[in-house]
C-alpha positions as CSV (number, residue, x, y, z in Angstrom):
1,M,0.0,0.0,0.0
2,L,1.3,3.5,-0.9
3,Y,0.7,6.6,1.1
4,T,1.6,10.2,0.5
5,I,2.1,12.3,3.6
6,I,2.6,16.1,3.6
7,V,4.3,17.8,6.5
8,Y,4.7,21.6,6.9
9,S,7.3,22.7,9.5
10,E,9.5,25.6,10.5
11,N,12.9,25.9,9.1
12,I,14.8,24.5,12.1
13,A,18.1,22.6,12.0
14,G,17.5,18.9,12.6
15,I,13.7,18.9,12.0
16,L,13.9,16.6,9.0
17,N,15.9,14.1,11.1
18,Q,13.2,14.2,13.8
19,I,10.4,13.6,11.3
20,T,12.2,10.6,9.6
21,T,13.0,9.1,13.0
22,V,9.3,8.8,13.7
23,F,9.0,6.5,10.7
24,T,12.2,4.5,11.2
25,R,11.2,3.8,14.9
26,R,8.1,2.2,13.5
27,Q,10.1,0.3,10.9
28,L,8.4,2.1,8.0
29,N,10.4,2.5,4.8
30,I,10.6,6.0,3.3
31,E,10.8,5.6,-0.5
32,S,11.4,9.2,-1.4
33,L,11.4,12.7,0.0
34,N,10.6,16.0,-1.6
35,V,11.8,19.1,0.3
36,S,11.2,22.7,-0.7
37,A,10.4,26.1,0.6
38,S,6.8,27.2,1.0
39,S,5.1,30.6,0.9
40,I,3.0,29.6,3.9
41,K,3.9,31.8,6.9
């Protein structure tokens, strides 16, 4: 089964690591990541 999850976060050092750690602790494979800036304030 394939899921798409969208996460908006502040530009903080280490936040991507914290997000991916949530998945790896649950032994979920991350197939790909797409990271970009957003105009949302």
